[in-house]
C-alpha positions in Angstrom: 123.0 124.0 179.6 120.9 122.2 177.0 117.4 121.0 176.4 115.6 118.7 174.0 113.4 120.5 171.5 111.7 119.0 168.5 114.0 116.0 168.8 117.1 118.2 168.5 119.6 119.2 171.2 119.2 123.0 171.6 121.5 125.3 173.5 119.8 127.4 176.2 120.9 131.0 176.0 119.6 134.1 177.9 119.1 136.7 175.2 116.2 138.9 174.2 114.7 138.5 170.7 114.4 134.7 170.6 111.6 132.3 171.5 111.0 132.5 175.2 109.8 129.5 177.2 109.3 130.2 180.9 112.1 132.8 180.9 114.6 130.7 179.0 115.5 131.3 175.4 116.3 128.7 172.9 118.4 128.8 169.8 119.8 126.2 167.4 122.7 126.7 165.1 123.7 124.0 162.6 126.9 124.0 160.6 126.7 122.0 157.4 129.4 119.5 156.5 130.4 121.6 153.5 130.7 124.7 155.7 132.7 122.8 158.3 135.2 121.6 155.5 135.6 125.2 154.3 136.1 126.6 157.8 138.7 123.9 158.5 140.5 124.8 155.3 140.5 128.6 156.0 141.2 128.5 159.8 143.9 125.9 159.6 145.8 125.4 162.9 144.7 128.8 164.5 143.1 128.7 167.9 139.9 130.7 168.4 136.1 130.8 168.0 133.6 131.4 165.3 131.5 134.5 165.9 128.3 135.4 164.1 127.8 139.2 164.3 125.7 141.8 162.5 128.0 144.3 160.9 126.6 147.9 160.8 129.7 150.0 160.3 129.3 152.2 157.2 125.8 151.1 156.6 122.8 153.5 156.4 120.3 150.8 157.5 119.8 149.8 161.1 119.5 146.1 160.6 123.1 145.4 159.4 124.6 142.5 157.6 125.3 139.1 159.3 129.0 138.4 159.1 131.0 135.4 160.2 134.3 136.1 162.1 137.0 133.9 163.5 138.2 135.6 166.7 141.1 134.7 169.0 139.1 135.0 172.3 135.7 135.4 174.0 134.6 138.8 175.2 132.9 137.4 178.4 130.9 140.6 179.0 129.7 140.8 175.4 129.5 137.2 174.0 127.4 134.1 174.5 128.8 130.7 173.5 126.3 128.6 171.6 127.0 124.9 171.1 126.4 123.6 167.6 126.7 120.2 165.9 130.2 121.1 164.8 131.9 123.7 166.9 130.8 126.5 169.3 129.7 129.8 167.8 129.8 133.1 169.7 126.9 135.6 169.5 126.9 139.1 171.1 124.4 139.3 173.9 122.6 142.1 172.1 122.5 140.2 168.7 119.1 139.7 167.1 118.6 137.4 164.1 115.5 136.6 162.2 115.2 133.0 163.5 116.0 130.9 166.5 116.9 128.1 164.1 120.0 129.1 162.0 122.2 127.2 159.6 125.7 128.1 158.5 126.3 126.7 155.0 128.9 127.1 152.2 127.9 127.5 148.6 130.5 126.4 146.0 128.4 128.1 143.3 129.0 131.6 144.8 132.2 130.6 146.8 130.7 132.0 150.0 129.3 131.1 153.4 125.6 131.5 153.8 123.3 132.1 156.8 119.9 130.4 156.5 116.8 129.9 158.5 114.0 127.4 157.6 112.0 130.3 156.1 114.7 132.2 154.2 118.3 132.8 153.2 119.3 135.6 155.6 122.7 136.3 153.9 123.5 134.4 150.7 127.1 135.8 150.5 128.2 136.0 154.1 131.7 137.5 154.6 134.2 135.5 156.6 136.9 137.5 158.4 139.7 136.1 160.4 140.8 138.5 163.2 144.3 137.8 164.5 145.2 138.2 168.2 
């Protein structure tokens, strides 16, 4: 289910913590060309999904660190599939990020994925983990 917003196609998702318009929540995730190239290189021929998740294990803070995973399957009771310009990205239904307009990028300078919003770099050195089946 999608809707036009600010001239962009935005995926409609039902999740608390995002911009609410008449009971429907909007979120946009863009994957840059450089990030897509690096993902293709690292994922290769594997089948699965990208998943953006906040990692809190072993951390003393409550907010956690946004982490990018490649997972073999969708957890239907836990995950929401968000369409992007490149490939679908999974979010946990309880996930809360700082913006409803996210960008996944790759920096050659720091050799790392980055999670950005229009206002800030949310994670400038985002870990990428491939989980095998």
